[in-house]
LOVEXKE-756475 format. One record per residue (C-alpha): residue in one letter; residue number from 0; x, y, z; chain. Coordinates in steps of 0.02 Angstrom, whole numbers, padded with zeros to 5 digits. Layout:
[A NUM [X Y Z] A] ...
//
This chain:
[M 0 [-01672 02139 02599] A] [G 1 [-01811 02212 02709] A] [S 2 [-01992 02201 02668] A] [L 3 [-02072 02334 02552] A] [S 4 [-02172 02482 02621] A] [I 5 [-02351 02513 02549] A] [P 6 [-02293 02667 02449] A] [Q 7 [-02158 02564 02367] A] [I 8 [-02272 02413 02329] A] [F 9 [-02395 02546 02258] A] [G 10 [-02261 02611 02141] A] [I 11 [-02208 02453 02076] A] [V 12 [-02389 02405 02034] A] [V 13 [-02416 02570 01942] A] [L 14 [-02247 02531 01842] A] [C 15 [-02304 02362 01798] A] [A 16 [-02471 02427 01739] A] [A 17 [-02398 02566 01640] A] [A 18 [-02276 02437 01549] A] [A 19 [-02415 02314 01512] A] [L 20 [-02526 02457 01446] A] [G 21 [-02375 02502 01330] A] [I 22 [-02350 02326 01259] A] [Y 23 [-02541 02313 01230] A] [T 24 [-02543 02481 01140] A] [L 25 [-02402 02432 01026] A] [A 26 [-02479 02263 00988] A] [M 27 [-02650 02339 00946] A] [A 28 [-02575 02476 00843] A] [P 29 [-02596 02468 00648] A] [Q 30 [-02438 02377 00565] A] [S 31 [-02398 02544 00480] A] [Q 32 [-02379 02635 00644] A] [Q 33 [-02266 02503 00715] A] [I 34 [-02132 02488 00583] A] [A 35 [-02099 02611 00448] A] [E 36 [-02049 02554 00288] A] [P 37 [-01853 02577 00266] A] [E 38 [-01789 02686 00132] A] [I 39 [-01682 02584 00009] A] [D 40 [-01557 02672 -00088] A] [I 41 [-01592 02618 -00269] A] [G 42 [-01628 02741 -00414] A] [G 43 [-01556 02920 -00442] A] [P 44 [-01514 03039 -00577] A] [F 45 [-01463 02987 -00752] A] [E 46 [-01438 03051 -00931] A] [M 47 [-01488 02933 -01066] A] [V 48 [-01561 02934 -01245] A] [D 49 [-01737 02863 -01279] A] [H 50 [-01779 02749 -01431] A] [L 51 [-01841 02901 -01520] A] [G 52 [-01671 02990 -01512] A] [N 53 [-01733 03107 -01368] A] [A 54 [-01603 03146 -01230] A] [V 55 [-01694 03113 -01071] A] [T 56 [-01651 03119 -00879] A] [Q 57 [-01745 03065 -00721] A] [D 58 [-01848 03224 -00726] A] [S 59 [-01920 03176 -00897] A] [Y 60 [-02030 03047 -00790] A] [K 61 [-02052 03154 -00638] A] [G 62 [-02223 03126 -00563] A] [K 63 [-02245 02957 -00636] A] [F 64 [-02214 02783 -00564] A] [M 65 [-02068 02696 -00667] A] [L 66 [-02055 02508 -00693] A] [V 67 [-01875 02485 -00731] A] [Y 68 [-01796 02331 -00809] A] [F 69 [-01620 02317 -00883] A] [G 70 [-01571 02198 -01014] A] [F 71 [-01513 02201 -01196] A] [T 72 [-01594 02166 -01366] A] [Y 73 [-01487 02018 -01416] A] [C 74 [-01529 01926 -01257] A] [P 75 [-01600 01753 -01320] A] [D 76 [-01725 01709 -01183] A] [I 77 [-01729 01793 -01015] A] [C 78 [-01755 01969 -01069] A] [P 79 [-01892 01940 -01195] A] [T 80 [-01979 01825 -01064] A] [E 81 [-01970 01965 -00928] A] [L 82 [-02027 02088 -01057] A] [Q 83 [-02174 01984 -01100] A] [E 84 [-02216 01964 -00915] A] [I 85 [-02211 02151 -00894] A] [S 86 [-02319 02182 -01050] A] [T 87 [-02455 02055 -00987] A] [A 88 [-02452 02143 -00821] A] [L 89 [-02471 02311 -00903] A] [N 90 [-02620 02243 -01009] A] [A 91 [-02704 02200 -00840] A] [L 92 [-02696 02381 -00779] A] [T 93 [-02845 02503 -00817] A] [D 94 [-02813 02652 -00932] A] [E 95 [-02804 02768 -00784] A] [E 96 [-02673 02660 -00708] A] [L 97 [-02567 02649 -00855] A] [E 98 [-02569 02849 -00872] A] [K 99 [-02479 02854 -00699] A] [L 100 [-02343 02725 -00754] A] [Q 101 [-02204 02727 -00863] A] [P 102 [-02103 02559 -00902] A] [L 103 [-01927 02590 -00957] A] [F 104 [-01820 02458 -01030] A] [V 105 [-01628 02503 -01007] A] [T 106 [-01491 02428 -01115] A] [V 107 [-01331 02355 -01031] A] [D 108 [-01256 02324 -01208] A] [P 109 [-01249 02502 -01288] A] [E 110 [-01127 02440 -01416] A] [R 111 [-01260 02352 -01516] A] [D 112 [-01425 02433 -01438] A] [T 113 [-01424 02592 -01532] A] [V 114 [-01569 02707 -01539] A] [E 115 [-01640 02618 -01699] A] [E 116 [-01604 02444 -01635] A] [M 117 [-01705 02487 -01466] A] [A 118 [-01843 02573 -01570] A] [G 119 [-01881 02409 -01672] A] [Y 120 [-01864 02311 -01513] A] [V 121 [-01978 02386 -01377] A] [T 122 [-02117 02413 -01500] A] [H 123 [-02136 02234 -01509] A] [F 124 [-02188 02215 -01320] A] [H 125 [-02301 02358 -01272] A] [P 126 [-02340 02536 -01332] A] [K 127 [-02308 02615 -01166] A] [F 128 [-02127 02550 -01162] A] [V 129 [-01986 02674 -01177] A] [G 130 [-01814 02599 -01225] A] [L 131 [-01657 02689 -01146] A] [T 132 [-01483 02687 -01225] A] [G 133 [-01331 02798 -01222] A] [S 134 [-01137 02794 -01202] A] [L 135 [-01054 02649 -01102] A] [D 136 [-01024 02779 -00961] A] [Q 137 [-01198 02834 -00958] A] [V 138 [-01262 02657 -00948] A] [R 139 [-01132 02615 -00812] A] [H 140 [-01198 02769 -00710] A] [I 141 [-01383 02721 -00719] A] [A 142 [-01338 02536 -00679] A] [D 143 [-01239 02591 -00530] A] [E 144 [-01389 02698 -00473] A] [Y 145 [-01492 02551 -00478] A] [R 146 [-01374 02428 -00409] A] [V 147 [-01364 02330 -00570] A] [W 148 [-01214 02228 -00611] A] [F 149 [-01172 02174 -00795] A] [K 150 [-01033 02106 -00878] A] [K 151 [-00979 02063 -01061] A] [L 152 [-00938 01882 -01092] A] [E 153 [-00860 01797 -01244] A] [D 154 [-00995 01690 -01327] A] [D 155 [-00953 01606 -01503] A] [E 156 [-01138 01561 -01533] A] [S 157 [-01198 01742 -01515] A] [T 158 [-01196 01883 -01641] A] [D 159 [-01040 01985 -01628] A] [G 160 [-00957 01836 -01518] A] [Y 161 [-01012 01900 -01350] A] [T 162 [-01165 01910 -01242] A] [M 163 [-01204 01996 -01075] A] [E 164 [-01234 01939 -00906] A] [H 165 [-01343 02058 -00786] A] [T 166 [-01442 02078 -00639] A] [N 167 [-01623 02022 -00670] A] [I 168 [-01732 02127 -00570] A] [I 169 [-01889 02235 -00613] A] [Y 170 [-01890 02392 -00507] A] [L 171 [-02047 02488 -00468] A] [M 172 [-02010 02670 -00432] A] [G 173 [-02119 02801 -00356] A] [P 174 [-02177 02967 -00436] A] [D 175 [-02043 03049 -00324] A] [G 176 [-01902 02928 -00391] A] [K 177 [-01889 02825 -00236] A] [F 178 [-01888 02642 -00239] A] [L 179 [-02048 02556 -00193] A] [E 180 [-02018 02364 -00221] A] [H 181 [-01940 02242 -00344] A] [F 182 [-02002 02087 -00446] A] [N 183 [-01891 01945 -00485] A] [F 184 [-01893 01811 -00623] A] [A 185 [-02019 01702 -00516] A] [T 186 [-02148 01847 -00512] A] [K 187 [-02291 01807 -00630] A] [S 188 [-02380 01939 -00725] A] [D 189 [-02541 01937 -00617] A] [E 190 [-02454 01958 -00457] A] [M 191 [-02346 02103 -00535] A] [A 192 [-02512 02185 -00598] A] [Q 193 [-02587 02174 -00428] A] [K 194 [-02440 02245 -00329] A] [I 195 [-02418 02386 -00453] A] [S 196 [-02613 02425 -00435] A] [R 197 [-02602 02435 -00248] A] [R 198 [-02455 02552 -00262] A] [L 199 [-02538 02657 -00384] A] [A 200 [-02700 02675 -00278] A] [A 201 [-02605 02711 -00119] A] [T 202 [-02533 02864 -00209] A] [P 203 [-02653 03012 -00250] A] 
//
């Protein structure tokens, strides 16, 4: 290979400088400009009945953040524990923050969780809670929208001889109905409250 001419050497130097500047600019840019948050396909349209007997859809809560948890009232331990964590997190928020947020408890056991059963259950945890029930088809639909798995299992020690297994995740949805983030069984109430508060503050 022959030696490079001065114009060729100059061109290489310019290209290297431009590449270096590009890398430096990307590294110094705010994180939010470097990587956009991916949109996760969780949530969607639904038709349910709330614990007061009102027919509701996703539009009933349009403009509010939703904190959505699936469970059942006959759950012996996990569901009440999670609902208590949510309640404690809600109590840590200001009145203004609570006004922007609607916590929803969605049953995966509509056979037993009637409107009356849900009404007597959710009020034990927090006055902001709304319990949602409906037909089995309606429950299956909303569970599919939120990627929630549930299954009926035989259990001789449980009322009516069965219990429910289900996904144990709390979903935080934005006022546009889009998924923001989730909390699992290891998430404590103070961490949940802090993350919810930051999300609420980030949206006018």
